[in-house]
C-alpha positions in Angstrom: 11.7 26.2 -4.4 14.5 25.4 -6.5 16.3 23.2 -3.9 13.3 21.7 -3.0 13.2 20.2 -6.9 16.3 18.9 -7.1 15.9 17.6 -3.8 12.8 15.3 -5.8 14.4 15.0 -9.0 17.9 13.5 -6.8 14.9 11.8 -5.1 13.3 10.0 -8.7 17.0 9.7 -9.9 17.6 7.4 -6.7 14.5 5.1 -6.9 15.1 4.8 -10.5 18.3 3.4 -10.2 17.6 1.4 -7.2 15.1 0.1 -9.0 16.7 -0.8 -12.2 19.6 -2.3 -10.3 16.3 -4.7 -8.4 15.6 -5.5 -11.8 19.0 -7.0 -12.8 19.1 -8.8 -9.0 16.0 -10.1 -9.9 17.0 -11.2 -13.5 20.6 -13.0 -11.8 18.2 -14.5 -9.7 16.4 -16.4 -12.7 19.5 -16.9 -14.3 20.7 -18.8 -11.1 18.1 -21.5 -11.0 20.0 -23.8 -13.5 22.2 -24.8 -10.9 20.0 -26.8 -8.3 23.0 -28.7 -6.7 24.6 -25.2 -5.1 20.8 -24.2 -3.8 18.9 -27.0 -2.8 21.1 -28.7 0.3 21.1 -25.5 1.8 17.2 -25.1 1.9 16.2 -27.4 4.4 18.5 -25.2 7.2 17.3 -21.4 5.5 13.2 -23.5 6.0 14.4 -24.5 9.5 15.6 -20.5 9.7 12.7 -19.4 8.7 10.3 -21.6 9.9 10.6 -23.2 13.4 12.7 -20.2 14.9 9.8 -18.0 14.0 7.1 -19.5 15.8 7.3 -17.8 19.5 6.9 -14.5 17.8 3.9 -15.0 15.8 2.4 -17.3 18.8 2.3 -14.3 20.6 1.5 -12.1 17.9 -1.0 -14.2 16.4 -2.7 -14.8 19.4 -3.1 -11.6 21.2 -4.5 -10.4 17.3 -7.3 -12.9 17.4 -8.0 -11.7 21.5 -8.2 -8.0 21.0 -10.1 -8.7 17.5 -12.8 -10.6 19.7 -13.2 -8.6 22.7 -13.2 -5.1 19.9 -16.5 -7.0 17.8 -18.4 -8.3 20.8 -17.8 -4.5 21.8 -19.6 -3.7 18.6 -21.8 -6.1 18.2 -23.4 -5.4 21.9 -27.2 -4.8 21.9 -27.5 -3.9 17.5 -25.5 -7.8 16.2 -26.3 -11.6 17.2 -22.6 -12.0 19.7 -22.1 -15.6 17.7 -21.6 -13.8 14.6 -17.7 -13.0 17.2 -16.8 -16.1 15.6 -17.5 -15.7 12.2 -15.6 -12.0 12.3 -12.7 -13.4 14.3 -12.4 -16.2 11.4 -12.4 -14.0 8.8 -10.2 -11.7 9.5 -7.6 -14.0 10.8 -7.7 -16.0 7.5 -8.3 -13.0 5.0 -5.8 -10.0 6.1 -4.9 -10.3 10.0 -2.7 -14.0 9.8 -1.2 -13.0 6.6 -0.8 -9.2 7.0 0.8 -9.8 10.6 3.0 -12.6 10.6 4.0 -10.6 6.8 4.6 -7.5 9.1 7.1 -9.6 11.9 8.4 -11.7 9.9 9.4 -8.8 8.1 11.5 -7.7 11.6 12.4 -11.3 12.5 13.3 -12.8 8.9 14.1 -9.8 6.6 16.5 -8.1 9.4 18.9 -10.9 10.0 18.9 -11.7 6.0 20.0 -8.3 5.4 21.9 -7.8 8.5 24.0 -11.8 7.1 24.1 -10.4 4.4 25.4 -7.0 4.3 28.3 -8.2 6.7 29.2 -10.9 4.2 29.8 -8.4 1.5 31.6 -5.8 3.4 33.5 -8.4 4.8 34.7 -9.5 1.3 33.5 -13.3 2.0 31.1 -12.6 -1.2 34.2 -11.8 -3.4 35.5 -14.5 -1.7 32.7 -17.0 -3.1 32.9 -15.5 -6.7 36.8 -16.4 -6.7 36.0 -20.0 -5.7 33.6 -19.8 -8.9 30.7 -20.3 -6.7 27.9 -18.6 -7.6 26.8 -16.3 -4.7 23.0 -15.7 -5.9 22.8 -19.5 -6.1 24.7 -20.2 -2.8 23.6 -16.9 -0.6 20.1 -15.8 -2.3 18.0 -18.3 -3.5 17.9 -20.8 -1.0 16.2 -17.7 1.3 13.7 -16.4 -1.4 12.8 -20.4 -1.6 12.1 -21.0 1.8 10.7 -18.1 2.1 7.5 -19.3 -0.8 7.3 -22.3 1.0 7.3 -21.2 4.9 5.4 -17.6 4.8 2.1 -20.0 4.1 2.8 -22.4 6.7 4.0 -20.1 9.2 0.3 -18.2 8.0 -1.6 -21.2 8.8 0.0 -21.4 12.0 -1.0 -17.6 13.1 -4.8 -18.8 11.7 -5.1 -21.4 13.6 -3.8 -19.9 16.9 -5.4 -16.5 16.7 -8.8 -18.1 15.9 -8.3 -20.4 19.2 -7.1 -17.0 21.7 -10.6 -15.6 19.4 -12.1 -18.6 21.2 -11.1 -18.2 24.5 -11.9 -15.0 24.9 -15.0 -15.3 23.6 -16.0 -17.6 26.3 -14.2 -16.3 28.8 -15.4 -12.6 28.8 -17.5 -12.4 26.1 -19.6 -14.5 27.6 -20.3 -16.8 24.4 -20.6 -20.7 24.0 -18.4 -22.7 22.2 -21.4 -23.6 20.3 -22.4 -20.2 19.5 -18.7 -19.3 18.5 -18.3 -21.7 16.1 -21.5 -21.7 14.6 -20.4 -18.4 13.4 -17.4 -19.1 12.4 -19.3 -22.0 10.1 -21.6 -19.6 9.0 -19.0 -17.9 6.9 -16.6 -19.9 6.4 -15.6 -21.2 2.5 -12.4 -22.8 1.4 -11.5 -20.0 -0.4 -10.7 -17.6 2.4 -8.0 -19.7 3.8 -6.7 -20.3 0.1 -6.4 -16.1 -0.8 -4.4 -15.6 3.3 -2.1 -18.3 1.6 -1.3 -17.5 -1.9 -1.2 -13.7 -0.1 1.5 -15.0 2.1 3.8 -16.6 -0.9 4.1 -13.2 -2.5 4.6 -11.9 1.3 7.2 -14.3 1.4 9.1 -13.6 -1.8 8.9 -9.7 -1.6 10.0 -9.5 2.0 12.7 -12.5 0.8 13.3 -10.7 -1.6 14.1 -7.1 -0.7 16.0 -8.3 1.9 18.6 -10.2 -0.4 19.1 -7.4 -2.3 19.4 -4.7 0.1 21.7 -7.5 1.9 23.8 -8.1 -1.7 24.4 -5.0 -2.2 25.4 -3.0 0.7 28.4 -0.4 1.3 29.8 1.2 4.2 30.9 -0.9 7.1 29.5 -1.3 10.2 27.3 1.7 9.4 26.4 0.3 5.9 25.1 -3.2 7.2 23.4 -0.9 9.8 21.0 1.3 6.6 20.8 -1.7 4.4 19.1 -3.8 7.5 17.1 -0.6 7.9 15.8 -0.1 4.5 15.4 -4.0 4.2 12.8 -3.7 7.2 10.9 -0.5 6.0 10.6 -1.3 2.0 9.2 -4.8 3.1 7.1 -3.5 5.1 5.8 -1.0 3.0 5.5 -3.6 -0.1 3.6 -5.9 1.9 0.9 -3.1 2.5 1.1 -2.4 -1.1 0.7 -5.8 -2.6 -1.9 -6.5 0.1 -4.0 -3.9 -1.3 -2.9 -5.0 -5.0 -3.5 -8.5 -3.8 -7.3 -7.9 -3.1 -8.2 -5.9 -5.7 -6.9 -8.2 -8.2 -8.2 -12.6 -7.1 -10.6 -11.6 -4.2 
């Protein structure tokens, strides 16, 4: 029993220590915002890395998410509810929940892991120390462009995911569920409100800043050589996914 309490106490201490380090890291980011000449030239490149290079995997994930939502909704509604409501369920699911969350979870692995591995490798090979030697603020040069690009590009990718998911659901509805296009989009129109899309974009912006902050934090403070890079990358993906789900609930309670 004593050993269990000792382990729990150590884990709680480690959690508080990491939380404190993360707070200090965020403070460094805020202080570094007054150096736009350092991070603005790198912003477009980071936006391309996060946005353009994520399109193929987001296309697949969103398309099959919309398709399976359409099939399962039609299965649940058969014999009880008018099937034209399938369109409304697919649209609302994509706009409010599946589009932002699936995008965030997929990009936690693709973008978050890439950022953590990149910064972790630079840390263990002392490239970050070299930047400080050259009087270049490593937070402004390496971290801020990635965080700002995440805040900008996650909503853009979410809009794309919403459109692809809705298209996938529509194609399945007219080919396997025996719905007409008119009936499908009748359901979409009956339930759609502009705030649904706005809410999803607000969530995706929060997801973007959370995922990039977590990834840059673990990458920036990597220790232990190549194994340390692997551990930092794994931790960043796991924590980013968990934070996405927790934040999804909190935002639903606060602003929905």
